[in-house]
C-alpha positions as CSV (number, residue, x, y, z in Angstrom):
1,X,75.8,118.5,103.1
2,X,75.9,114.7,103.4
3,X,77.6,111.6,102.0
4,X,75.4,108.7,100.8
5,X,77.3,105.5,101.6
6,X,76.1,102.3,100.0
7,X,78.0,99.3,101.4
8,X,77.8,96.1,103.4
9,X,77.3,96.2,107.2
10,X,78.4,93.9,110.0
11,X,77.2,93.7,113.6
12,X,80.5,92.8,115.1
13,X,83.8,94.2,114.0
14,X,84.5,96.6,111.2
15,X,83.8,96.2,107.4
16,X,81.9,98.2,104.9
17,X,79.7,100.9,106.4
18,X,80.7,99.8,109.9
19,X,84.2,100.9,109.0
20,X,83.3,103.9,106.9
21,X,80.4,105.7,108.6
22,X,81.8,106.7,112.0
23,X,85.2,108.0,110.5
24,X,83.3,110.2,108.1
25,X,81.1,111.4,111.0
26,X,84.1,112.1,113.2
27,X,85.5,114.2,110.4
28,X,82.3,116.3,110.4
29,X,80.3,114.6,107.6
30,X,76.6,113.8,107.8
31,X,76.3,110.3,106.5
32,X,73.3,108.5,105.0
33,X,74.1,104.8,105.3
34,X,72.4,102.2,103.0
35,X,73.4,98.7,103.9
36,X,73.7,96.1,101.1
37,X,74.2,93.1,103.4
38,X,73.7,92.6,107.1
39,X,76.1,90.0,108.5
40,X,76.9,89.1,112.1
41,X,80.6,89.6,111.3
42,X,82.9,89.9,108.3
43,X,83.4,86.7,106.2
44,X,87.1,86.5,107.1
45,X,86.1,84.5,110.2
46,X,84.9,81.7,107.9
47,X,81.5,81.5,109.6
48,X,78.8,84.3,109.7
49,X,75.1,84.8,109.9
50,X,72.8,87.2,108.1
51,X,71.9,87.8,104.5
52,X,72.4,90.0,101.5
53,X,69.7,92.7,101.3
54,X,69.7,93.0,97.5
55,X,69.5,95.9,95.1
56,X,65.8,96.3,95.3
57,X,66.1,97.1,99.0
58,X,68.9,99.6,98.4
59,X,67.0,101.3,95.6
60,X,63.9,101.5,97.8
61,X,65.8,103.4,100.5
62,X,67.3,105.8,98.0
63,X,63.8,106.4,96.5
64,X,62.8,107.3,100.0
65,X,65.5,110.0,100.2
66,X,64.4,111.3,96.8
67,X,60.8,111.6,98.1
68,X,62.1,113.6,101.1
69,X,63.7,116.0,98.6
70,X,67.1,115.8,100.4
71,X,69.3,114.5,97.6
72,X,70.1,118.1,96.7
73,X,72.1,118.1,100.0
74,X,74.2,115.2,98.8
75,X,77.9,116.1,98.6
76,X,79.1,112.7,97.6
77,X,78.1,109.1,97.0
78,X,80.5,106.3,98.3
79,X,80.0,102.7,97.3
80,X,81.9,99.6,98.4
81,X,81.1,95.9,98.5
82,X,78.3,95.1,96.1
83,X,77.5,91.4,96.7
84,X,75.4,90.9,93.6
85,X,74.6,92.5,90.2
86,X,71.3,94.0,91.3
87,X,73.2,96.2,93.8
88,X,75.4,97.5,91.0
89,X,72.3,98.8,89.2
90,X,71.0,100.3,92.4
91,X,74.2,102.1,93.0
92,X,74.4,103.4,89.5
93,X,70.8,104.7,89.7
94,X,71.6,106.3,93.1
95,X,74.6,108.1,91.7
96,X,72.6,109.4,88.7
97,X,69.8,110.7,91.0
98,X,72.3,112.3,93.4
99,X,74.2,114.1,90.5
100,X,70.9,115.3,89.0
101,X,69.8,116.8,92.3
102,X,73.3,118.1,93.2
103,X,75.4,118.5,90.0
104,X,78.6,119.1,92.0
105,X,78.2,115.8,94.0
106,X,81.2,113.4,93.6
107,X,81.0,109.7,93.3
108,X,83.7,107.7,95.0
109,X,83.7,104.0,93.8
110,X,85.7,101.5,96.0
111,X,85.8,98.5,93.7
112,X,85.9,95.8,96.5
113,X,86.7,92.5,94.8
114,X,89.8,90.9,96.5
115,X,93.3,91.2,97.8
116,X,96.8,90.1,97.0
117,X,97.3,86.6,98.4
118,X,93.6,86.0,98.9
119,X,92.4,86.5,95.3
120,X,88.8,87.2,94.4
121,X,86.0,86.9,97.0
122,X,83.2,88.3,94.9
123,X,80.9,86.6,92.3
124,X,82.5,86.2,88.8
125,X,80.3,88.9,87.2
126,X,81.2,91.7,89.7
127,X,84.6,92.8,88.1
128,X,82.9,93.5,84.7
129,X,80.1,95.4,86.5
130,X,82.6,97.6,88.2
131,X,84.6,98.0,85.0
132,X,81.7,98.8,82.7
133,X,78.9,100.3,84.8
134,X,80.3,102.0,87.9
135,X,83.8,103.2,87.2
136,X,82.7,105.2,84.2
137,X,80.3,107.1,86.5
138,X,83.0,107.7,89.2
139,X,84.9,110.9,90.0
140,X,87.2,108.9,92.4
141,X,88.1,105.2,92.3
142,X,90.0,103.5,95.1
143,X,91.3,100.0,94.2
144,X,94.0,98.2,96.1
145,X,96.8,96.8,93.9
146,X,95.1,93.5,93.3
147,X,91.9,95.3,92.2
148,X,93.9,97.7,90.0
149,X,95.4,94.7,88.1
150,X,92.0,93.0,87.9
151,X,90.3,96.1,86.5
152,X,92.9,96.9,83.9
153,X,94.4,93.6,82.9
154,X,97.9,95.0,83.6
155,X,100.4,93.2,85.9
156,X,101.8,95.7,88.4
157,X,103.4,93.1,90.6
158,X,106.5,92.3,88.5
159,X,109.4,93.9,90.3
160,X,111.2,94.6,87.1
161,X,108.6,96.8,85.5
162,X,105.8,97.3,88.0
163,X,106.2,101.1,88.4
164,X,105.9,101.7,84.7
165,X,103.0,99.2,84.5
166,X,101.2,100.8,87.5
167,X,101.4,104.2,85.8
168,X,99.8,102.6,82.7
169,X,97.2,100.9,84.8
170,X,96.3,104.2,86.6
171,X,96.1,106.0,83.2
172,X,93.8,103.2,81.9
173,X,91.4,103.8,84.8
174,X,91.5,107.6,84.2
175,X,90.5,106.9,80.6
176,X,87.3,105.2,81.8
177,X,86.2,108.4,83.5
178,X,87.5,109.0,87.1
179,X,89.5,112.1,87.6
180,X,91.2,110.8,90.7
181,X,92.7,107.3,91.2
182,X,93.8,106.2,94.7
183,X,95.6,102.9,94.9
184,X,95.1,102.0,98.6
185,X,97.9,99.5,98.9
186,X,101.0,99.3,96.7
187,X,104.3,97.4,96.9
188,X,106.9,98.4,94.3
189,X,110.3,97.3,93.2
190,X,112.0,99.7,95.5
191,X,110.8,97.7,98.4
192,X,112.1,94.2,97.8
193,X,112.0,93.1,101.4
194,X,108.4,94.3,102.0
195,X,109.4,96.6,104.8
196,X,107.2,99.4,103.6
197,X,103.7,99.7,102.1
198,X,102.6,102.6,100.0
199,X,99.6,104.3,98.4
200,X,99.4,106.1,95.1
201,X,97.2,109.0,94.2
202,X,96.7,110.5,90.7
203,X,94.7,113.4,89.4
204,X,96.0,113.1,85.8
205,X,98.5,116.0,86.3
206,X,100.8,113.6,88.2
207,X,101.1,110.6,90.4
208,X,102.0,110.9,94.1
209,X,103.5,108.1,96.2
210,X,103.4,107.9,100.0
211,X,104.8,105.0,102.1
212,X,104.7,103.9,105.7
213,X,106.4,101.1,107.6
214,X,104.6,97.8,107.2
215,X,103.2,96.7,110.5
216,X,103.7,93.0,111.4
217,X,100.1,92.0,110.8
218,X,99.5,88.4,110.2
219,X,96.9,89.1,107.5
220,X,95.0,91.9,105.8
221,X,92.9,93.6,108.4
222,X,89.2,93.5,107.3
223,X,87.8,97.0,106.7
224,X,91.1,98.7,106.1
225,X,90.3,99.5,102.5
226,X,86.8,100.6,103.4
227,X,88.0,103.1,106.0
228,X,90.8,104.3,103.7
229,X,88.3,105.2,100.9
230,X,86.0,106.9,103.5
231,X,88.8,109.0,105.1
232,X,90.3,110.0,101.7
233,X,86.9,111.1,100.4
234,X,86.2,113.1,103.5
235,X,89.5,114.8,103.4
236,X,89.2,115.5,99.7
237,X,85.7,117.0,100.2
238,X,87.3,119.2,102.9
239,X,90.5,120.3,101.1
240,X,90.0,119.7,97.3
241,X,93.7,118.9,97.4
242,X,94.8,115.4,96.4
243,X,98.2,115.6,98.1
244,X,97.0,117.0,101.4
245,X,94.1,114.4,101.3
246,X,96.6,111.6,100.7
247,X,98.9,112.7,103.5
248,X,96.1,113.2,106.1
249,X,94.5,109.9,105.1
250,X,97.7,107.9,105.3
251,X,98.5,109.3,108.7
252,X,95.1,108.5,110.1
253,X,95.0,105.0,108.7
254,X,98.5,104.1,109.9
255,X,97.6,105.4,113.3
256,X,94.5,103.3,113.6
257,X,96.2,100.2,112.2
258,X,99.1,100.7,114.6
259,X,96.8,101.0,117.6
260,X,94.7,98.0,116.4
261,X,97.9,95.9,116.1
262,X,99.2,97.0,119.5
263,X,95.9,96.3,121.3
264,X,95.0,92.9,119.8
265,X,98.6,91.7,120.0
266,X,98.4,92.3,123.8
267,X,95.0,90.6,124.0
268,X,95.9,87.6,121.8
269,X,92.8,88.2,119.6
270,X,92.2,88.4,115.8
271,X,92.9,91.9,114.8
272,X,89.9,94.2,114.3
273,X,90.1,97.9,113.6
274,X,90.1,99.9,116.8
275,X,88.3,102.8,115.2
276,X,86.5,103.9,118.4
277,X,89.5,103.5,120.7
278,X,91.8,105.3,118.3
279,X,89.3,107.9,116.9
280,X,91.6,110.8,117.7
281,X,93.8,109.5,114.9
282,X,91.1,110.6,112.5
283,X,91.1,114.3,113.4
284,X,94.6,114.7,114.9
285,X,97.0,111.9,113.6
286,X,100.0,111.0,115.8
287,X,102.1,110.2,112.7
288,X,103.1,112.3,109.6
289,X,104.0,111.1,106.2
290,X,105.0,113.1,103.1
291,X,103.9,112.3,99.6
292,X,106.4,112.3,96.8
293,X,105.5,113.3,93.2
294,X,106.7,110.8,90.7
295,X,107.6,112.9,87.7
296,X,108.1,109.9,85.6
297,X,104.4,109.7,85.2
298,X,104.3,112.8,83.0
299,X,106.7,111.2,80.5
300,X,104.6,108.1,80.4
301,X,101.5,110.0,79.7
302,X,103.2,111.7,76.8
303,X,104.5,108.5,75.2
C-alpha cells in the first residue's frame, strides 16, 4: 500500500514533500511523490530559484500511475502547497482516480495558505479553491489556526471566546465533508502567556486537545505543518485511532523541533528541521504527551 503525496519540493532544507516523504517512509509507508514546485530552498529565505511545475505536469504524472495500474494500491492521497489553480484541479482529479481504483483510500488535505503573524502567502484564489473544491473531497483536513479561521470565517483568536469559536469552526469544516479535522497549531485562552502550544483533533464524536511546551523559536519553522500532516496521516493509517495518532504525532513533532532548535542554536544558523538527524523521534519518540477530551464540544454540537 502507498501514499500519493502531491506537494512542493525544495532542494535545500525541508518543506512540502521534502518534509513529508521521508517521515512517512521511516514509518513504513511507500510514498509516490509528485512535486508541484521545484525550488532551491523554501521562500522564507526571501530569495530562491526554481519554478512552479504546474497542474498539467502533476496530472501527467498521475496519469502515468494510472497507466501502470497501480492506483489500486493507493492507501491515501496527501496534498499540501498548491501554488496555482491548475494544481488544485490536478489534485482533485488525482483524488477521484485514487478513490475509484481503491474505494477505501483516504484523502488528507493540508490547506497550506499562511500562518499567524505572517498572514497569507498564496495567491488570492487559493482559499476558495481549498474551501470549495478540495475540502469537500477530504477525509482528513489539517489546517493551522490561521488557516482554520480563513477557511471558516470564524475568529478563534479572541481570548474571551476562542474555545467556543474554535469548536464552531471545526464543526463547520466537518459539515463540508471531512470526518477528521486536525488543527496543527492552537493557542487558546487558557494559555495567556504563550508558554504552551497545542493541537486539536476532532472526529465528530468529540474534540481532543493536546499541548506541549512552546520552544523558544524565533519564527515558525518551515515545513513543520507539512511534517505534522504527514506523520498524523501515517499514524492514523496504522492505528485508525484519532487519539493515539494525535499523541504519537505530537511526541514525534515536538522531538524533532526540539532537536532542530538545539542543533541550530548551537550552530548559530537559521532553524531547519533536523529530520534525518532526529529520525528516531519518528518511530520511538523521546517525549510523551496525553490528549484530553473536551466534553464541551458535545454540548456545542447539540446547540
